[in-house]
C-alpha positions as CSV (number, residue, x, y, z in Angstrom):
1,M,8.9,-6.6,-0.9
2,V,5.4,-5.6,0.2
3,E,3.0,-3.0,-1.3
4,A,0.5,-1.6,1.1
5,H,-2.3,0.6,0.3
6,L,-4.1,2.6,3.2
7,L,-7.8,2.6,2.4
8,D,-9.3,6.0,2.7
9,Y,-6.3,7.6,4.2
10,T,-6.4,11.4,4.1
11,G,-3.7,12.4,6.6
12,D,-0.3,13.9,6.1
13,P,1.7,12.4,3.2
14,L,3.8,9.4,4.4
15,Y,6.6,9.4,1.9
16,G,10.0,8.9,3.7
17,K,8.2,7.7,6.9
18,T,8.7,4.3,8.5
19,L,5.5,2.3,8.9
20,A,4.8,-1.1,10.6
21,I,2.3,-3.3,8.9
22,S,0.8,-6.6,9.6
23,Y,0.1,-9.3,7.1
24,L,-3.6,-10.1,7.1
25,H,-4.4,-11.7,3.8
26,Y,-2.6,-12.5,0.7
27,L,-4.3,-10.7,-2.3
28,R,-2.7,-12.2,-5.4
29,P,0.7,-12.8,-7.0
30,E,2.4,-10.2,-9.1
31,I,1.3,-10.5,-12.7
32,A,1.6,-8.7,-16.1
33,F,-1.5,-7.3,-17.6
34,P,-2.2,-7.3,-21.3
35,S,-3.5,-3.6,-21.2
36,L,-4.0,-0.6,-19.1
37,E,-7.8,-1.5,-19.0
38,A,-7.0,-5.0,-17.6
39,L,-4.8,-3.6,-14.9
40,Q,-7.5,-1.0,-13.9
41,E,-10.3,-3.6,-13.7
42,Q,-8.0,-5.9,-11.5
43,L,-7.1,-2.9,-9.2
44,H,-10.9,-2.3,-8.8
45,Q,-11.4,-6.1,-8.0
46,D,-8.5,-5.8,-5.6
47,L,-9.9,-2.9,-3.8
48,S,-13.3,-4.6,-3.4
49,Q,-11.7,-7.6,-1.9
50,A,-9.6,-5.6,0.5
51,R,-12.7,-3.7,1.7
52,A,-14.6,-6.9,2.1
53,W,-11.7,-8.2,4.3
54,A,-11.6,-4.9,6.2
55,A,-15.3,-5.2,7.0
56,Q,-14.9,-8.5,8.7
57,P,-14.6,-8.6,12.5
58,P,-11.0,-9.5,13.6
59,K,-10.6,-13.2,14.4
60,E,-9.6,-14.1,18.0
61,Q,-6.0,-15.1,18.5
62,P,-5.4,-18.4,20.2
């Protein structure tokens, strides 16, 4: 199973739609958090990392 977050998407709701996604980076494994605050902090870190990856120019394919 894959979870995808569309950064800054403001279009129509996508519930019930079929999307094609491409794997670019592995963020982290699924883990249990000891508190809501720890989860929130990790989500902020995940978002920062995803934005940094998205800001990089695409790599050329061989």
